[in-house]
C-alpha positions in Angstrom: 87.5 72.7 50.2 87.4 76.4 51.1 84.0 76.1 52.7 85.2 73.0 54.7 88.1 75.0 56.1 85.8 77.9 57.1 83.2 75.6 58.7 86.0 73.7 60.5 87.6 76.9 61.8 84.3 78.2 63.1 83.7 74.8 64.8 87.1 74.9 66.5 86.6 78.5 67.6 83.2 77.8 69.1 84.5 74.7 70.8 87.3 76.7 72.4 84.9 79.4 73.6 82.5 76.9 75.1 85.3 75.2 76.9 86.1 78.3 78.8 84.3 78.9 82.1 83.9 82.6 81.4 85.6 83.7 78.2 85.6 87.3 79.4 88.0 86.2 82.1 85.8 87.3 85.0 83.4 85.5 87.3 81.0 86.7 89.9 81.0 86.1 93.6 78.2 83.5 93.1 80.8 81.3 91.4 82.6 81.2 94.8 79.8 79.2 96.4 82.1 76.2 96.5 84.4 78.1 98.9 83.8 77.3 102.6 81.3 79.7 104.2 84.0 81.4 106.3 85.9 82.4 103.2 82.8 83.6 101.4 81.9 85.7 104.4 85.4 87.2 104.7 85.3 88.3 101.0 81.8 89.6 101.2 82.6 91.5 104.4 85.5 93.4 102.9 84.4 93.7 99.3 80.6 93.4 99.2 78.5 90.9 97.4 79.1 92.3 93.9 82.9 91.8 93.9 84.3 90.7 90.6 86.5 87.6 90.5 89.4 87.3 88.0 90.3 83.7 88.8 89.1 81.1 91.3 90.6 77.6 91.6 90.9 74.8 94.1 94.3 73.3 94.4 93.7 69.6 95.0 97.4 68.9 95.7 97.6 71.5 98.5 93.9 71.3 99.4 93.6 75.0 99.2 91.4 77.6 97.4 93.1 80.4 95.5 91.0 83.5 94.7 92.2 86.5 92.6 89.8 89.5 92.6 89.6 91.9 89.7 90.6 94.7 92.1 94.1 93.2 92.5 93.7 91.2 95.8 94.8 87.6 95.9 93.7 85.2 98.7 94.6 81.6 99.6 92.2 79.8 102.0 92.6 76.3 103.5 89.9 73.6 103.1 88.1 74.8 106.3 88.0 78.4 105.0 90.8 79.8 107.2 92.9 82.5 105.5 96.4 81.4 104.7 97.5 84.4 102.7 96.4 87.7 101.3 98.3 90.0 99.0 97.7 93.1 97.0 99.1 93.3 93.6 99.9 96.1 91.2 101.7 98.1 93.8 98.7 98.4 96.0 98.6 98.0 99.7 96.2 95.8 101.8 93.4 97.9 103.2 93.8 98.7 106.9 90.4 97.1 107.8 91.6 93.8 106.3 94.9 94.0 108.1 93.2 94.7 111.5 90.8 91.8 110.8 93.6 89.3 110.3 96.4 90.3 112.6 96.3 90.1 116.4 96.0 93.4 118.3 99.7 93.4 119.4 100.9 93.1 115.8 98.5 95.8 114.7 99.7 98.1 117.4 103.3 97.5 116.6 102.8 98.2 112.9 100.8 101.3 113.7 103.5 102.6 116.0 106.0 102.1 113.2 103.6 104.0 110.9 103.5 100.9 108.5 99.9 99.8 109.0 98.8 101.1 105.6 102.0 99.9 103.7 101.4 96.2 103.9 101.6 94.2 100.6 101.4 90.6 101.9 100.2 88.7 105.0 100.7 85.0 105.6 99.2 83.0 108.4 101.8 80.3 109.0 100.8 76.7 110.0 102.4 77.4 113.4 99.9 80.2 114.0 102.5 82.8 113.5 102.2 85.7 111.1 104.5 86.9 108.3 104.0 90.5 107.1 105.7 92.0 104.1 106.2 95.6 103.0 107.7 96.1 99.6 108.4 99.7 98.8 110.7 101.3 96.2 113.3 102.4 98.7 113.1 99.5 101.2 111.6 96.1 101.8 110.7 95.2 105.4 109.6 91.8 106.6 108.1 91.1 110.0 107.3 87.9 111.8 104.9 87.9 114.8 104.0 85.0 117.1 100.4 83.8 117.5 99.8 86.6 120.1 101.1 89.3 117.8 104.4 89.8 119.5 107.3 90.7 117.1 109.8 87.8 116.8 111.9 89.1 113.9 112.2 92.1 111.6 114.4 92.2 108.5 115.1 95.3 106.4 116.4 95.1 102.8 117.6 98.4 101.5 
């Protein structure tokens, strides 16, 4: 009986490990080949071809792709590969080159004039073509909304 339990436990453990895509919790960029080419190129442009992926999934209900990189960035892309959202976790900020690649020049200039270009935690590209930008800092949160041309439409501060 003791031998049966040992063999059965080993079988269950091996079955569970085999059912995991990558039991270390990390995948490589090559696993993202199911992403639309535009999304693959965006990630490769900003993070190189050896970027490590923590989690990658397709949300069939929303028809989107969610990608979480090992370096703390999270992305959501639509089915055509257009960026819907990018955020930086673990109290990191989104790199300026990514911000300037996503936002229109007017929004970039406005945020640069406010000296907030390198403080951005989250950017959403809304279905209307407008942009939502979030800055979450210890002393104050600021949220910006820009129209599709990058003109500021709303700014909310939370102290």
